[in-house]
Every structure is written in structure tokens, then in C-alpha cells.
C-alpha positions as a printed Julia matrix, in Angstrom:
72×3 Matrix{Float64}:
   0.0    0.0    0.0
   1.32   3.43  -0.9
   1.72   5.89   1.96
  -0.91   8.59   2.24
   0.47  11.96   1.07
   1.19  14.25   4.03
  -1.53  16.85   3.28
  -4.23  14.15   3.12
  -2.95  12.34   6.22
  -2.86  15.61   8.19
  -6.36  16.62   7.05
  -7.81  13.2    7.94
  -6.1   13.2   11.33
  -7.31  16.74  12.08
 -10.84  15.67  11.16
 -10.62  12.74  13.58
  -9.33  15.02  16.33
 -12.24  17.38  15.7
 -14.65  14.52  16.3
 -13.29  14.49  19.87
 -12.83  18.25  20.33
 -15.73  20.05  18.65
 -14.92  23.46  20.11
 -11.21  23.63  19.24
 -10.3   25.8   16.28
  -9.83  23.54  13.22
  -6.57  25.33  12.38
  -5.2   24.39  15.8
  -6.24  20.78  15.27
  -4.53  20.83  11.89
  -1.34  22.0   13.59
  -1.65  19.16  16.13
  -2.15  16.7   13.27
   0.93  18.12  11.54
   2.94  17.49  14.71
   1.6   13.94  14.86
   2.65  13.37  11.24
   6.18  14.43  12.17
   6.36  11.54  14.65
   7.81   8.59  12.67
   5.91   6.0   14.73
   2.53   7.72  14.36
   3.14   8.45  10.68
   3.25   4.69  10.0
  -0.34   4.42  11.29
  -3.51   5.49   9.56
  -4.61   9.03  10.49
  -7.45   7.61  12.58
  -5.18   5.17  14.42
  -2.65   7.93  15.1
  -5.33  10.25  16.49
  -6.74   7.5   18.72
  -3.25   6.58  19.92
  -2.39  10.2   20.69
  -5.7   10.72  22.48
  -5.28   7.57  24.58
  -4.08   9.4   27.75
  -7.03  11.81  27.5
  -9.47   8.96  26.99
  -8.02   7.08  29.97
  -8.38  10.17  32.14
 -12.1   10.1   31.41
 -12.41   6.37  32.0
 -12.45   5.33  28.33
 -10.0    3.04  26.65
  -9.79   5.18  23.49
 -10.25   2.02  21.42
 -13.95   1.6   22.09
 -16.63   4.07  22.93
 -16.45   7.75  22.11
 -13.46   7.47  19.74
 -14.83   4.58  17.62
């Protein structure tokens, strides 16, 4: 499978982050997604997987696993 081009990966990741944080400015979420893309480990994941992985500590703080429930 060919890697997703950076602009598409970042946009998809930002969209996934916005599903969790409705009130955060989309441009800020795009910047977060850009930072996630710069992480070599996260970049190997799909944008959705990377967002879920990055949000895991937040999800755990609210009693959710991040793999099931509000992020799925």
C-alpha cells in the first residue's frame, strides 16, 4: 500500500481530532495533526489510528480506553 500523502494524512487526522474536540479551532487541530505526522511512529499508522493513539491518555483520564466508545 502506498503511503498517504502528508496533506491528506494531516487533514484526515485533524478531522478525527475534531470529532473528539468540537470546540477547538480547526486550524489548531490541523497543527496538532501536523505534529503527529512528524512523529515517525505515528506516521506509519492510519490518520485515525494515530489520532486515537495520541488521544489515549485523555481517553483514559475520562475512563475510556480510546479504542472503544467515544473514539470509535
